[in-house]
N, C-alpha and C positions, 0 to 999 in steps of 0.2 A: 635432486629433483625439488623444485619449489613446492611448498605447501600452499594450501588455499589461503592461509593467513598471510604468507609471504606475498602472494599475488595481490591480495587486498591492500597490504601496506604499500606495495609498489605503485598501485593505481592511485591510492590516496596521495602519495608523495608527488605524483605528477600533477595533482590538482591542489597543491599546497595552499595557494592563496585563498581559495574558497573554503578549504577546511580550516585554515588558520582564522579566518573571519568567524566561523562558527565556534571555534575553541576560545575565542576572545571573550565570550560571555557565557554565563551559566543560565540556562533558560528557567531554572527553578530558584534563582537567587532573588533576594529582596522581598519586601512585603507584597502582598497581593494588592493589585490596583484594579480600578474599574476600567473596562474597555467598552466603549459605546459605539456600536456600528448600526447602520441602517441596512436591513435585509428585506428581501421580498417575504411576504407572509408565508408563502409555500415552503421556502427554505427553513424558516423558523419552525414550522410544523414538522418538516422532515428531520431536523436536528433533534427535536423532542422525541420523535418516534424512534430514531436510531439510538438515542441515549437510553430510552426505555428498554429496547431490545438488549442492550449491553448491561442493563441494570446499573446505569450510571446517572448522576445528576447531569443536567444540561451543562452546567459549569465544567464538570469533569470531562464530559465528552468534547466540548469546545476546546478546552485546554489541551487535551490529547491530540485533537485534530490540528490545532495550530502548531503544536510542538512538532508533529510529523511533517507538516507543511514547511516549517523552517528547516528541519533536517534535510528534507528532500531537495529544497532549493540550494542549500549550502554544501551538502555532501553529495557529490555526483553519483556515488554508488547507491545511496538510498534512492535517489531519483531514478537511477537505472532499474532498481528493483521494482519501483512503481510502474515504469514503462513495461517491464516484462510481465508483471501481473495483469496489466491492462490488455496486453497482446494475447495472453493465454485466455483471459475472459472472452475477448472478441472471437478467438478461434473456437472456443467451446460453444458460444452463442451461435456462430455461423454453422457449426456442425449440427447443432440441434435444429436450427431453422431449416437447413436444406436436406435433412434426413440422413446425412452421412453418419451421424452417431448411431442412429437406429439401425442402419444397414450394417455397420461394423459390429454392433452388439448382437445382431441376428447371426452374423457369420461366426462369431465366437460361440454363440449358443449351439449352432449346427456342428461346429468342430468338436465341441465338448460332448455333444450327444453321440457323434460318430465314434468318439474314442472310448466310449463305455462299452 
């Protein structure tokens, strides 16, 4: 029986070109350089707020976000993980919005109360 690690290795082997492209460089190699980009002011405010919540500097937050974006683009399994997380979030949001979550929680509460 194949292990999870075997399955991941097989999937990555099938996507070799994209993975090899990522492996060709070290994202942390070399001296730090200045990256200048134009962003909407609202995004800049959001980045600062998110960095504060994580107790990071804006530089550390942006570096982590860019590293993840590069990994997600070049490693299909990282990208798949992001897609799955987004789908779960959308499903939870929909269940909260339409009352499904509340109905399920109430049914569990009733079942637990009846079993006592």
